[in-house]
N, C-alpha and C positions, 0 to 999 in steps of 0.2 A: 215511085209507090205510097202506098197507103200504108199510114204506120198506127192510124189510130191513139195517136198521141196525147187527143183531150181529155183522156182518161188521167183524173189526178192521184196524186200521189196521196197517200192516207193520212198526213199530216194537214192536208189542203181542207179548207173548210169543205163541209161536204152538204147537199141538201138536206134538211133536216122533215121533222114532222108534228103534227097535232091531232089530236082527235076530235071531232063534234058527237054531240048528241042529236038525236034525230027520231019523236016516236017513240021512244023506247029501246032504240037500238044503238050500236055505238058506230059509227063510220069512219074508216081513215081516211084521211084527207090529208095534202102537203101543207108545211104551213112553219111555226117553230116550235123545237123541240126543247125541252127546258129539265133540268136533274139538279141532284144537291147530294151532299155529303151523307145525308139520310140515308137516301136508296144504297147508295152504296154498302153503306154500313149495316145496312138492313142486309143485302145479299151476301155480305160474308161470312154473319152468322148464319145463315141459313144452308139447308141439304137441299138438293134436288134432285127428283126422277125422272129421266127422259123415256118416256112408255111406248113404243109400238110393237106390231106384230113381226116385224124385221124387214118390211116391205121397203124398198129404199125411199118411194117418196115420203112416205109418212115418217121415218125416221129423219129424214131429210127435214122434214116441218118441225119436229118437236125439238131437233138440234138448235136451230137457226134461233126458233125462238128463246130457250133456253140460254144462249148466248149471249142475246141481246139485251136479257133482261141479267145480264151479268154473271152467269153461274156456269161452271165445269162441272155438268151434270153427271152423276152415276146413267149409264145408258141398260136400259132395261129391254129384252128381246123376246115379249111371253108368248107362250103355249096352253092351249085349254083344252079338256077333255072334252067329249061329247057329255052330255048335250048341251054343256056352256056356249062351244064353241060356236055353234048354229044359232044359239038363243042369244047371245050375248048382245048390247050388257044388259038384257030384260031380265035374264034369269038369277035370280043373286044366292036362292037357295046352296048350301054347303060350298059355296062359289070358290071362296079361299081354298079349297084343297084341290080345287080343278086345273090353278093356275101355276105354272111354271116358267121360269128361263128355260129360254129354249135350248140353254147347256146343262138342263136339268136342275139347276138351283132352284132351291127354298125362295120363298118372298114371306119375309119375316121381317118386327122391328127390329132396331128400330123406326117409325115410318120418318117419312121426307118431311119437312117443312112446308114443299112445294111438288107438285107433281102436273106433269104435262105429258096428255096422250093425245096420241094421234092413231085414226082408224076405232072400228066397231070392238075389235077384241080387246086393245088396248082398252076402251071405254072401260068395259069392265072391272078394271084391275082400278083404273080413275075413278072411279063410280066408290068402291068398295073401300077405298083409301080414304076419303073423306068420314065415310062411315066407321070405319074402324078406328081413325084416330081421335073421334067424336070432334070431330070438323074443326082439329089444328093441322092438318095439312090441307093448304090451299089447293085447288083441283083446278086445272086447267084441260078441256078439251076441246081438240082440232079437230074441223071436220064434222058433219052431222052425225052424232050418236043415236038416234031414231029413239031416242025415249027424251023426255020434258029434259029442258035445260036447266031446272031447278036442282039436277041431279047432281050439277057441278056448279063451281063457286063462278065461272068462265066458260064460253063454249065461243070458239072462234070457226065460221062457216063463212065460205064463198057467198055473196049477198044474190047467185041466181039459186041457190039452196032457197031460200026465204021462208030461213030457221025462225020463229016468234020466240018471246022471251026479252025482258029487260036487262038479264046477263049475257046477251050474246052479240057477239063484237062481230060485225060484219064486213069483210074484206071484198075487193075485186077477184084477189088472184089467192096464190098458193104463198104461204110463208116459205122464205130462202132467205139464204147468208148473203145473198149478192150487193153488194153498197163499192163504194170505191175503192177502200181496202183490201177486199176480197179481191176484184179487179186486179188491182194493180200487185198484188200476190200472182195471182194466177198469172198475170202476163210475166213476172220477171221467171216463175218455173217453167213457160213454156217459149223464151227467150227464140227459139230456132223459130217458130211461125214467122217470124219478121222476114224470112229466105221467101215467102210464098208472095210469090209476083202479083203485082196488080191488085185492085180490089179483092179484099178476103171475103167471101160470101159462107156463113157458116150454116150448116146443115144439119137436124137434130131429127134422127128420124125414131117413131115411138112402134105402134102397135096397133092393130085393130082394136074398135071396143063396139059398144052398139050404136055409135054415135057415127063412127065412120068405118070404112074397112082399108087397112092399110096392106093392100095384097099384087098381086103381079099389073092387073089392071090399073091399079091408082098409081104404080113405079113407075110404068111408062108415062103416063101423064104427066108427072114429076119431074122425072128426067127430060121431056120435049122442051116444059117451061127453062129446064136450068141450062141447056144445050142452048136456046134462043135468046138468056140472059149472057153468055158466053160470046155467041156470035157478035151480041150488039156492043159488049162493054168489057169482055175478055175480062182477067182475073182469076185465082183460083177458087177451088171447092174443097171446103174443111169438112168431111162428114162424118157423124158417128152414130151408131146406133144403141138402142137401149138393151138391155137384159130382155126387155116383152118382145123385142124383134125378133119373129121366126126366122130360120136358117135359111127358109126357101128367098126371104125377101131381103135379108142380108145377102145372101148371093148372089140374086137378082142384082140388086145395087152397086156392089162391087166392081161386078163386069162392065157394068152400064157407065159408072163413074170413072173407069179407067181410063176412056177417051177424052177426060178433063182433066186440067191440072189442079194438084190439091194433095191430099192425102183420105183414105179412108182408116175407119177404125171400127172392130168388130170385138172386138176381145182381147184378152192378153197376149195372144199370140202376135198382134199388129203394134205391141210395146203397152207405154203405160197408157190409161188412159186419157184423152185428151180432152175429155167434154168443156174442165174451168178454162182449159187456155183458148178454147175455139169459141167460148162468151168472151172473153178478154179479147180476142184479137179480130173477132170478126169485124166488119166493116157493115155488114149487114147479116141479118138471119132468116132463116127458110125452118119453118116448124113444122111437122104436120099435125093437123088438127085435135087429136086424141087426149093430149094431155097436157090438163091443166097446172100442173109443174114446171115441165119443160116453157112453158109458153109463157109464165108469169117470169122463171128467171130470163127467158129471153129479152121479154119487156123491162127488165129489171137493170141491162143492161145499158138502155139507153140510145141505143141502137135501134134504126130501121129492121122492124119484123113482119114477115110476111107467113100465111099459112096458104097451103093447096088444100081445097075441100073440093072437089068435082062435083060431090051430091051434096044436096043440103045435110047440114047437120042435123041430127034431131035429140030431143031431150032437154035436159037441162045442162048439158055444155052449150046449145046453141044460146043459150043465154048470155052464158060467159064470154063467146065469139059475139057475140053483137056488143055488150058494153065495149069491150077492146075495142072495136072496132068504130062505136060513136064518138068514144074518147081521145081516139086516134092510136093507139100503142099498136094495133093490129091492122093488118090490110091482105085483101086477098091476094095471094101470088099473080103476079102479071100485072096489077095497079102501080104505074109510074108517076101518078101526078105528083107533082111537088107537096109538099105537108110541110105546114110549120113545127119547127124544133118544140119537143114537149118535153117536160123532168122526166126521168125514168121514172117507172112504177115499182117504188119500194116501200113496203104498209109492214114489212117486220118492227121496226124501231117505233112507229106510231101505233102498234098494238102494245108493245112491250111498255112504252109510256103509259097509256093509258091504265094497265095491268098496275103498274107500279104506284101510279095518281093514285089510285081507287084502292090501292090495299095498304096505301099510306092515310088514306084519310078513314080507313076503317081501322087500322090500329089508334090514330090518334085520338077516335068518338071511344073506343074500348077504355083505354087511361082515363077518359074524362070519365066514364061510368062508375068507375073505381077509384076514384079520389076522393 
């Protein structure tokens, strides 16, 4: 039985990251991470807001970056009244009165030292915080806000979005919390996954989008591939759907995967969410092609990652897939050619390091100006 035992203890030395600047853009690349006590002191004195519209993928990214920057943030899930919701983040007239926390709470001073937003609706609040605080709040916006990057201190966006701006930090995938410590904890919390026989195939199911339909026809092809894999190699299939997956697709897959060894999770009725455990225990991962977040987190594990895309992927997502395939992080399901081992795709720490370094340089410059 495979035990994926090469996932390190969190006390072990982990691969680290650095940032290089190229043509005005900031690109995350693997290298050597640096840090000092000054950065720690700075984060200890600061307050941080992690802002999203409550969508799981958006909130996951802001929390991952906040924690990589050393913060335990206040989590804000915002709702906007119309017409601000439709026009966010462009329309700012009287916008502060239109923004509330989803639980009905008002959003008021004192403003945070650092605000991290993800998604278009969150971008409205992130933008306003920079203006309302007279620039004292450092603002970071994740994903293309669809307005000029100059409205924020930093914008973090995937390379396939091709967003211009000297303060744009461009990544390959989505920010996420997956590193050796995260995987170590997930393995401990899901230790019973060791009981699944043979190689463990993690299967992560998303939902239809404009780039690819995840419907019954798609699922039939996916199941055929998994059955062929089991016939050739055996093993177990650890399957989870997302909250976006339609009930019809979930029911179809549950019935089909019942013929293969493993487990299937579609919600609380099936027990605790096994997503982290699947990422930590799987020997390989199969991910539907629709979700940048799920694919990025799968590639961060260091395990081989496949995706099943029977029809050509269209739009910006096609560029994301092409870049991962060219770099060796992702391959089409059915491609069994040997590949050289590569380091996991972990960009969050590199992005956090760049932001810390730039903020420290700006602070030192401000001190010199007032001496």
